[in-house]
N, C-alpha and C positions, 0 to 999 in steps of 0.2 A: 504494500500500500504506500502510495506516495505521501511524503510529508511536505509537499509544496502546497501553498494556499494561494487562492486568488486574493490579491491585495489592492488591485486597481482595475477599473473598467471605465472606458470612455471612448471618445472618437477624436480624430485629428481635425482640427478646425482650420479653415483657410487662413486665419490670422496667425497660425503657428508655422506657416511655410516659410522657407528661406527663398533666396533669389533663384535657386535651381528648381524649386517647385515641390520639394519634399520637406518633411517635418524638420525644423531647425533643432540642432542638438540640445539647446537649452530646455526644450520641452520633453526630451527623453529623460533628462534629469529632474524635471518637475514631476514626472510620473513616479520616479523613485522616491522623491520627497513625500508624495502622497501615499505611496505604498508603505513607506517606513512607519507611518502612523498606525497602519493596520497590523504590520508585523510586530511592532512593539506590543500592541494589545494582545495579539496571539501568544506572545512570549511572556505575558503576565504583567506588562508594564502599562497601566492605564493612565489616562490624563490626570485622574485624581491622585495617583501615586506620584506622578511627576510634580504636581502642585503641592501636595501635602507632605511628601517626604523629601522634597528638594533634590531628587535624583533625576538624571537625564542621560543623554548620550551625545558624544562628540565624534563626528566622522573624521577618520585619520587616513584612510586609504581607499582608493577605488580603482578597479581595473575593468574597463568597458570595451565592448566590441559591437560595432555597428554592422549588422549582417545584411539587411535589405531595407530599402527605403519605404517610408510610410507617406501616403498622399492624403490630401484633403478628403474627408468623408470616411476614411478607413476606421473601422471599429477595432479597438485595441483592448487588450487586457494584460495584466502583469501577474505572473506567478512568482512567489517568493518562498524561500526556505532557508532555514538555519544551517549553513554549511559547517560551521565550526564555532567553538567558543573556548575562552580561557576563564580564569577566575575574575577577569576584569574587562573582557571584550567579547564581542560577537562578530561573526562574519556571515553576511547574508548574501545569498545568490538570487538575483532577480533576472527574470526572463520576460521581455515584452513581446507579445504575440500580435500578429495581424489576426484578429479573431475570425475573419472570413476564410483565410487560407490555412490557418493553423501554423503558419511559418513564424519562426523566431526572428524578429527584426532587430533585436538588441538584447545583449545580456551584459550583466555587470555584477561583479563581486565587490561588496562594500564592507569594510571593517569599521566598527564604531567602538569607542571606549565607554564603559559605564562611568558616569561622571557625577560627583557631588557638586551640585550647583552653588551651594552656599560657600564652600571652601575652595571651589574652582580646582578640584583635584580628582584624579582617577580614583575610583573606589571599587572594592570587591563586591561581588554578588553574595547574597546570603546563601546558606546551604539549601534552603527551600527553592530559591531561584535557580541555583545550579542544577538541582534535581529536575526542575521543570524544563530547563534548557536541554538537558540530556534527553528528555522524553520527546522534544520537538526536533532534535537534530536529524538532518537528512540521513537516510540509509546509505551504507557504503555503495559507491558507484552511482548514486542518484544524481549528484550535482554535475 
């Protein structure tokens, strides 16, 4: 059973096109930003936790591949999964699909650090959080 989850769904708007006529790269990254809110929730980090506990995440590394162009009107969706984690970080694998063709148009691995917003320092996950992360981690060979 796949541990990928749909974390974004939308369509390419004409205002998102570049001079060549396909979706501008800034909007690929916008879909990741929107998807991350959903993946955080799936990983057990709700907006209330961010606000009440003062914890958050800081992106530190991204590796992206643009595989096929997306055009105005294309329906798109993002599938995301937890590729790996440490006591203080998570690495998420995102795949952006053209929903009509099923083709992967873009994929990206992003590493974020668990962050104490008040002290502005990296902080460890709790044992309960680590256990939940383990249960969400992609299966071997799935990413």
